[in-house]
C-alpha positions as CSV (number, residue, x, y, z in Angstrom):
1,M,-32.4,-7.6,-22.5
2,T,-30.3,-10.0,-22.9
3,V,-27.7,-11.7,-20.3
4,S,-24.8,-13.5,-21.3
5,A,-21.6,-14.6,-19.7
6,R,-17.8,-14.5,-21.1
7,P,-14.7,-14.9,-19.8
8,A,-12.7,-12.0,-18.5
9,G,-11.2,-9.7,-21.3
10,D,-7.9,-8.3,-22.2
11,A,-5.6,-6.7,-20.0
12,I,-6.0,-2.7,-19.5
13,H,-3.3,-0.1,-18.3
14,R,-4.4,0.6,-14.8
15,D,-3.5,3.9,-12.5
16,T,-2.2,2.6,-9.1
17,G,-2.2,4.1,-5.8
18,E,-2.3,3.4,-2.3
19,H,-5.0,3.7,0.5
20,I,-4.2,6.1,3.2
21,A,-5.7,4.3,6.3
22,G,-6.1,5.7,9.6
23,F,-4.8,3.8,12.6
24,G,-7.2,0.9,13.4
25,T,-6.8,1.3,17.1
26,P,-9.0,2.7,19.5
27,A,-8.3,6.1,21.0
28,P,-8.3,6.6,24.6
29,G,-11.5,5.9,26.3
30,A,-13.0,4.5,23.0
31,A,-12.8,0.9,23.9
32,A,-11.3,-1.2,26.7
33,M,-8.3,-3.2,26.0
34,E,-8.3,-7.1,26.4
35,P,-6.5,-8.3,29.3
36,G,-2.7,-8.9,27.7
37,Q,-3.5,-7.0,24.9
38,Q,-0.1,-4.6,24.3
39,D,-1.0,-0.6,23.8
40,P,-0.6,-0.2,20.0
41,A,1.5,3.1,21.0
42,G,3.7,1.0,23.3
43,K,4.1,-1.6,20.4
44,L,4.9,1.2,17.9
45,L,7.5,2.8,20.4
46,G,8.9,-0.7,20.8
47,L,9.8,-1.3,17.3
48,Q,11.3,1.7,17.5
49,R,13.3,1.1,20.1
50,E,14.4,-2.3,18.5
51,L,15.8,-0.5,15.5
52,A,17.6,1.9,17.6
53,E,19.2,-1.0,19.4
54,R,20.2,-2.7,16.5
55,Q,22.1,0.8,15.2
56,L,23.8,1.1,18.4
57,N,25.2,-2.4,18.2
58,A,26.6,-1.4,15.2
59,V,28.1,1.8,16.7
60,R,29.3,-0.3,19.3
61,A,31.0,-2.9,17.0
62,V,32.8,0.2,15.2
63,V,34.0,1.7,18.4
64,L,35.4,-1.7,20.0
65,L,37.2,-2.2,16.6
66,L,38.8,0.9,16.8
67,L,39.9,0.3,20.5
68,T,41.2,-2.9,19.3
69,V,43.2,-1.4,16.4
70,A,44.7,1.2,19.1
71,A,45.5,-1.6,21.4
72,L,47.4,-3.3,18.8
73,I,49.4,-0.3,17.6
74,Y,50.1,0.6,21.4
75,A,50.8,-3.0,22.3
76,P,54.8,-2.6,22.0
77,N,54.7,0.3,24.6
78,L,52.3,-1.3,27.1
79,T,53.6,-3.6,29.5
80,P,52.5,-7.4,29.3
81,A,49.8,-7.0,32.1
82,L,48.1,-4.0,30.3
83,N,48.0,-6.0,27.2
84,R,46.5,-8.8,29.1
85,A,44.1,-6.3,30.4
86,N,43.1,-5.1,27.1
87,V,42.7,-8.5,25.6
88,L,40.6,-9.9,28.8
89,V,38.0,-6.7,28.2
90,L,38.1,-6.0,24.5
91,A,37.9,-9.8,23.4
92,P,34.7,-10.4,25.3
93,S,33.1,-7.2,24.4
94,L,33.7,-7.7,20.5
95,M,32.5,-11.5,20.9
96,W,29.3,-10.6,22.4
97,T,28.6,-7.9,20.0
98,V,29.3,-10.0,16.7
99,A,27.2,-13.0,18.7
100,Q,24.2,-10.6,18.8
101,Y,24.1,-10.5,14.8
102,L,24.4,-14.3,14.5
103,L,21.8,-15.0,17.1
104,F,19.3,-12.5,17.1
105,Y,19.4,-9.9,14.2
106,R,17.9,-12.3,11.7
107,R,14.7,-12.7,13.9
108,P,12.1,-10.1,13.1
109,R,11.8,-9.1,17.0
110,L,14.9,-8.8,19.1
111,P,14.6,-10.4,22.8
112,G,13.3,-7.8,25.3
113,W,16.3,-8.7,27.6
114,L,18.9,-7.2,25.1
115,A,17.7,-3.5,26.0
116,I,19.2,-3.9,29.3
117,A,21.8,-6.2,28.6
118,N,23.9,-4.4,26.2
119,P,24.4,-1.1,28.3
120,L,24.9,-3.5,31.7
121,V,28.0,-5.2,29.1
122,D,28.9,-1.5,28.7
123,V,29.1,-0.5,32.0
124,A,30.9,-3.3,32.8
125,G,33.3,-3.1,30.4
126,V,34.3,0.4,31.0
127,T,34.4,-0.3,34.8
128,A,36.5,-3.3,33.8
129,I,39.1,-1.8,31.8
130,M,39.3,1.1,34.5
131,A,39.9,-1.5,37.3
132,A,42.3,-3.7,35.1
133,Y,44.6,-0.2,34.4
134,A,44.2,0.1,38.3
135,L,45.2,-3.1,39.3
136,E,48.2,-3.6,36.8
137,Q,49.5,0.0,36.2
138,S,48.1,3.0,38.4
139,A,44.7,3.5,40.2
140,T,45.1,7.3,40.2
141,L,45.6,7.0,36.2
142,A,42.8,5.0,35.8
143,L,40.5,7.0,37.7
144,K,41.6,10.1,36.1
145,S,41.8,8.8,32.3
146,P,39.3,10.1,29.8
147,I,37.6,6.4,29.7
148,F,35.5,7.5,32.5
149,L,33.6,9.8,30.1
150,A,32.4,6.4,28.3
151,Y,29.8,6.3,31.2
152,F,28.0,9.4,29.7
153,A,27.9,8.1,26.0
154,I,26.4,4.8,27.5
155,L,23.6,7.0,29.4
156,A,23.2,9.5,26.6
157,A,21.8,6.5,24.3
158,R,19.1,5.4,26.7
159,P,16.1,7.6,25.7
160,I,16.3,6.3,22.0
161,A,16.8,2.6,23.0
162,S,14.9,2.0,26.5
163,S,12.0,2.3,28.6
164,T,12.1,4.7,31.4
165,F,12.6,1.6,33.8
166,K,15.4,0.1,32.1
167,A,16.8,3.7,31.8
168,A,16.5,4.3,35.3
169,A,18.3,0.8,36.1
170,V,21.2,1.5,33.6
171,A,21.6,5.0,35.4
172,V,21.8,3.4,39.1
173,L,23.9,0.7,38.2
174,T,26.2,3.0,36.5
175,V,26.6,5.1,39.5
176,L,26.9,2.2,41.5
177,A,29.7,0.7,39.4
178,Y,31.9,3.6,39.7
179,A,31.3,3.9,43.3
180,G,32.1,0.6,44.0
181,L,35.2,1.1,42.0
182,V,36.4,4.1,43.7
183,T,35.6,2.3,47.2
184,F,37.4,-1.0,46.4
185,L,40.6,1.0,45.2
186,A,40.6,3.2,48.3
187,M,39.8,0.9,50.7
188,S,42.4,-1.5,49.4
189,G,45.1,0.9,49.5
190,R,45.9,1.4,45.7
191,V,44.8,4.7,46.0
192,A,45.8,7.5,48.5
193,V,42.8,9.7,49.5
194,V,43.6,13.4,50.3
195,A,40.8,15.9,51.5
196,D,42.3,19.3,49.4
197,P,41.6,18.7,45.5
198,L,44.5,20.8,44.5
199,S,46.7,18.4,46.5
200,A,45.1,15.6,44.7
201,M,45.7,17.3,41.3
202,T,49.5,17.5,41.7
203,S,50.0,14.3,43.5
204,G,49.2,10.4,42.7
205,A,45.9,10.7,44.7
206,I,42.5,11.2,44.6
207,S,40.1,13.8,46.6
208,P,36.4,12.7,47.9
209,L,35.2,16.0,46.7
210,D,36.4,15.3,43.3
211,E,35.1,11.9,43.2
212,G,31.9,12.7,44.9
213,A,31.4,15.5,42.0
214,K,32.2,12.9,39.3
215,L,29.4,10.3,40.9
216,L,27.1,13.5,41.2
217,L,27.6,14.3,37.3
218,L,26.8,10.6,36.7
219,A,23.8,10.7,39.1
220,V,22.4,13.9,37.2
221,A,23.3,12.3,33.7
222,G,21.4,9.4,34.7
223,A,18.5,11.7,36.1
224,I,18.4,13.1,32.6
225,A,18.6,10.2,30.6
226,T,15.8,8.6,32.3
227,Y,13.8,11.9,32.1
228,A,14.3,12.0,28.5
229,T,13.1,8.7,28.3
230,A,9.9,9.3,30.0
231,W,9.3,12.4,28.2
232,H,9.9,10.7,24.7
233,E,7.6,7.9,25.9
234,R,4.8,10.6,26.5
235,L,5.7,12.4,23.4
236,A,5.3,9.2,21.3
237,T,2.2,8.0,22.9
238,S,0.5,11.4,22.7
239,Y,1.5,11.8,19.3
240,Y,0.2,8.5,18.2
241,R,-3.2,8.9,20.4
242,E,-3.7,12.3,18.6
243,T,-2.9,11.0,15.1
244,D,-5.3,7.8,15.8
245,T,-7.9,10.2,17.2
246,R,-7.6,12.7,13.8
247,A,-7.8,9.6,11.6
248,R,-10.8,8.3,13.2
249,L,-12.6,11.6,13.0
250,E,-11.4,12.1,9.4
251,A,-12.8,8.4,8.6
252,R,-16.3,9.4,10.6
253,L,-16.3,12.8,8.2
254,A,-15.5,10.7,5.0
255,R,-18.4,8.2,5.9
256,A,-20.8,10.9,6.7
257,Q,-19.8,12.6,3.4
258,L,-20.2,9.1,1.5
259,Q,-23.5,8.8,3.1
260,S,-24.6,12.2,2.2
261,L,-23.6,11.4,-1.5
262,K,-25.6,8.1,-1.7
263,L,-28.7,9.8,0.1
264,Q,-28.7,12.3,-3.0
265,M,-29.0,9.3,-5.1
266,H,-32.3,7.9,-3.9
267,P,-34.4,11.1,-4.6
268,H,-32.6,11.3,-7.8
269,F,-33.7,8.3,-9.6
270,L,-37.3,8.1,-7.7
271,F,-37.9,11.3,-9.1
272,N,-36.9,10.6,-12.4
273,T,-38.8,7.3,-12.0
274,L,-42.0,9.0,-10.9
275,N,-41.6,11.2,-13.7
276,S,-41.6,8.3,-16.2
277,I,-44.9,6.9,-14.7
278,T,-46.6,10.2,-15.1
279,T,-46.0,10.1,-19.1
280,L,-47.8,7.0,-19.3
281,I,-50.9,7.3,-17.3
282,N,-52.7,8.9,-19.8
283,D,-51.2,6.9,-22.9
284,D,-51.0,3.6,-21.4
285,P,-52.4,3.0,-18.0
286,P,-51.7,-0.8,-18.1
287,G,-48.0,0.0,-18.7
288,A,-48.3,2.8,-16.0
289,E,-49.5,0.1,-13.4
290,R,-46.7,-2.4,-14.3
291,M,-44.3,0.5,-13.6
292,V,-45.7,1.3,-10.5
293,T,-45.4,-2.3,-9.4
294,G,-41.9,-2.3,-10.6
295,L,-41.0,0.9,-8.8
296,S,-42.4,-0.9,-5.5
297,E,-40.2,-3.9,-6.0
298,L,-37.1,-1.7,-7.0
299,L,-37.8,0.3,-3.6
300,R,-38.1,-2.6,-1.6
301,L,-34.6,-4.1,-3.0
302,S,-33.0,-0.4,-2.4
303,L,-34.4,-0.1,1.1
304,R,-32.8,-3.7,2.0
305,N,-29.5,-2.3,1.1
306,A,-30.0,1.2,2.3
307,G,-27.5,0.7,5.3
308,E,-24.8,-0.6,3.1
309,Q,-21.9,1.1,1.2
310,E,-21.2,-2.1,-0.4
311,V,-23.0,-5.0,-2.3
312,P,-22.3,-8.3,-3.7
313,L,-22.5,-7.6,-7.6
314,E,-25.4,-10.1,-7.7
315,R,-27.5,-7.8,-5.6
316,E,-26.5,-4.6,-7.5
317,L,-27.8,-6.6,-10.7
318,E,-30.8,-7.5,-9.0
319,V,-31.8,-3.8,-8.3
320,L,-30.5,-2.9,-12.0
321,R,-32.9,-5.4,-13.5
322,H,-35.9,-3.9,-12.0
323,Y,-34.9,-0.2,-13.0
324,L,-34.5,-1.6,-16.5
325,T,-37.7,-3.3,-16.8
326,I,-39.2,-0.2,-15.8
327,Q,-37.5,1.7,-18.5
328,Q,-38.4,-0.9,-21.0
329,I,-41.9,-0.5,-20.2
330,R,-41.6,3.2,-20.7
331,F,-39.4,3.1,-24.0
332,Q,-40.7,-0.2,-25.5
333,D,-38.9,-1.2,-28.7
334,R,-37.0,1.9,-28.7
335,L,-34.6,0.7,-25.8
336,S,-32.5,-2.7,-26.2
337,V,-30.2,-3.5,-23.6
338,E,-27.4,-6.3,-23.1
339,L,-26.0,-7.2,-19.8
340,D,-22.6,-9.2,-20.5
341,V,-21.6,-10.4,-17.1
342,D,-18.9,-12.7,-16.2
343,P,-20.3,-15.3,-13.7
344,D,-17.2,-15.4,-11.8
345,T,-17.6,-11.8,-10.5
346,L,-21.3,-12.2,-9.0
347,P,-19.8,-12.4,-5.4
348,A,-17.6,-9.3,-5.9
349,M,-18.2,-6.3,-3.7
350,V,-19.2,-3.2,-5.5
351,P,-20.6,0.2,-4.3
352,N,-24.4,-0.1,-3.4
353,L,-26.7,1.5,-6.3
354,M,-23.5,2.2,-8.4
355,L,-24.7,0.9,-11.8
356,Q,-28.4,2.1,-11.8
357,P,-27.4,5.7,-11.9
358,L,-25.1,5.2,-14.8
359,V,-27.4,3.5,-16.7
360,E,-29.9,6.1,-15.7
361,N,-27.5,8.6,-17.4
362,A,-27.2,6.5,-20.4
363,I,-31.1,6.6,-21.0
364,R,-31.6,10.1,-20.0
365,H,-29.1,11.7,-22.0
366,G,-28.0,9.2,-24.7
367,I,-31.2,7.2,-25.7
368,G,-34.0,9.6,-24.5
369,P,-33.3,12.4,-26.9
370,R,-33.1,9.9,-30.0
371,A,-36.6,9.3,-31.7
372,T,-35.3,5.9,-32.9
373,G,-34.0,5.0,-29.4
374,G,-31.0,2.9,-29.3
375,H,-29.0,0.5,-27.3
376,I,-26.9,0.2,-23.8
377,D,-24.0,-2.2,-23.4
378,I,-23.4,-3.5,-19.6
379,R,-20.2,-5.5,-19.3
380,V,-18.5,-6.7,-16.0
381,T,-15.6,-8.4,-16.0
382,R,-12.5,-8.9,-14.0
383,V,-8.9,-7.9,-14.9
384,G,-6.3,-9.1,-12.7
385,D,-7.0,-7.8,-9.1
386,M,-9.4,-5.1,-10.5
387,L,-13.3,-5.7,-11.2
388,R,-14.1,-3.6,-14.5
389,L,-17.9,-2.0,-15.2
390,R,-18.7,-0.5,-18.4
391,V,-21.8,1.2,-19.5
392,H,-21.9,2.2,-23.1
393,D,-24.7,3.7,-25.1
394,D,-24.9,4.5,-28.7
395,G,-26.8,7.6,-28.3
396,V,-26.4,11.0,-29.1
397,G,-23.2,11.5,-27.5
398,T,-21.3,14.7,-26.6
399,T,-22.1,18.1,-28.3
400,T,-18.8,18.7,-30.0
401,D,-15.5,16.9,-29.9
402,A,-13.7,19.6,-27.8
403,M,-16.4,20.5,-25.5
404,P,-15.6,18.8,-22.0
405,V,-18.1,16.5,-20.6
406,R,-20.3,17.8,-18.2
407,E,-21.3,15.7,-15.1
408,G,-24.7,15.4,-13.9
409,T,-25.5,14.4,-10.3
410,G,-25.5,10.7,-11.2
411,I,-22.0,10.5,-12.7
412,G,-20.5,13.5,-10.3
413,N,-21.8,11.5,-6.9
414,T,-20.3,8.1,-8.4
415,R,-17.2,9.5,-9.0
416,A,-17.0,11.0,-5.3
417,R,-18.2,7.9,-3.9
418,L,-15.6,6.0,-5.6
419,G,-12.8,8.3,-4.4
420,H,-14.1,8.2,-0.5
421,L,-14.3,4.2,-0.7
422,Y,-11.3,3.4,-2.8
423,G,-9.0,6.6,-2.6
424,A,-6.2,6.4,-5.3
425,N,-6.9,2.5,-6.0
426,H,-9.6,2.9,-8.7
427,R,-10.2,4.3,-12.1
428,F,-13.3,6.3,-13.4
429,E,-13.4,7.6,-17.1
430,I,-16.2,8.6,-19.0
431,G,-16.0,9.9,-22.6
432,G,-18.1,10.2,-26.0
433,A,-18.4,11.9,-29.3
434,P,-21.1,13.6,-31.4
435,R,-23.6,10.9,-32.5
436,A,-21.0,8.3,-31.3
437,G,-22.5,7.6,-28.2
438,F,-21.1,7.7,-24.6
439,T,-19.1,5.4,-22.1
440,V,-18.7,5.4,-18.6
441,M,-15.9,2.9,-17.2
442,A,-15.1,2.0,-13.7
443,E,-12.3,0.0,-12.0
444,I,-12.4,-0.9,-8.5
445,P,-10.5,-3.5,-6.5
446,Y,-11.8,-7.1,-6.8
447,R,-12.9,-8.0,-3.4
448,V,-15.4,-10.7,-2.2
449,G,-16.6,-10.3,1.1
450,S,-19.1,-12.2,2.9
451,E,-20.4,-9.2,5.2
452,P,-20.8,-5.9,3.3
453,V,-19.2,-2.7,4.5
454,T,-22.2,-1.2,6.7
455,E,-22.2,2.3,8.3
């Protein structure tokens, strides 16, 4: 067996893929959160609300621009006082909307107070425009104008952009703002108050019943917005936690399946090695004794790595060398092995007990059936961000070119383990031809870890 080192080889076309990773956050009751640590579900919900706030500010900008255009169009028909009112309300609102883009929207996170400041600015703007029209033109016209409906639009946006507390605060302040406006206009004598709603409709007056109904509708809309916000929070949190629990269960199932596959490997190679020892007991007792000694060392190393799914390549090669020593005692001159490993790849993490079953497959199915034996070439190189492991033998190869390759326990379990460990981010290819040998090639992500991945 020869060992050589060489630089990484040529590039190779790789299939790429992505891991589907479960949420790494503990499910409820799984682990206590550290003081000051934000609930992951709340953090995710906060990010979505920030996105909604950005979108709402864009809608706010469009609406203000349309109102500005309308104010400019109707400016010749309005009194100077009303035009002045439009400027005093629309200009600051539009400046505030644009300032948000300049001051905050280049940041990865928005200030938390924007979620309460923006609706308050909107409520204040609607109330101010109604108050300005009431003071400069007609209080009755201001209170009965469609601008009142803007309050409902403000409340409707709260479930997607605010927390429950902020939505409730905006709802209360909306009711108080309109109630304060009506009270001010009534107490200042700027609007007449009559008890009969029908008389109020035909005169320039307001009815307490009508205004009370409007305040009740605002209160109901605010309550609905608050409830919808709370329901949205509970739905998002429960969905996140359910997804987290499902992902954790799937991860446990995958680990259990992976461990089951790995456990199948141990009796498989142990049985084959003991069978090899049995064949030498009568023909070569000293050789059988050396094989038993080598097997004990091989088992010692295997047990040391038993609880680990990944180990450094250097440790994996140590196990492989002991296995090859046993097989070379058995085959003697009929087996030659070349181990060509790039020294820079020795710290790379590889699946525990991966190379041994591939080499065993080459010996058992490629070299064993040949009377003249054969040669096995094992190469490990780094190709970009991938680690390539290749085992090739010049044995009997496949039966026919057209016949598909039948995977035994070693190759089948290796393929399954790679799928569990790396998802789509790996390659595993096998192939051969009659009397042309057999090749197994695997590519896995190149990763150096100080601590192996354990069960």
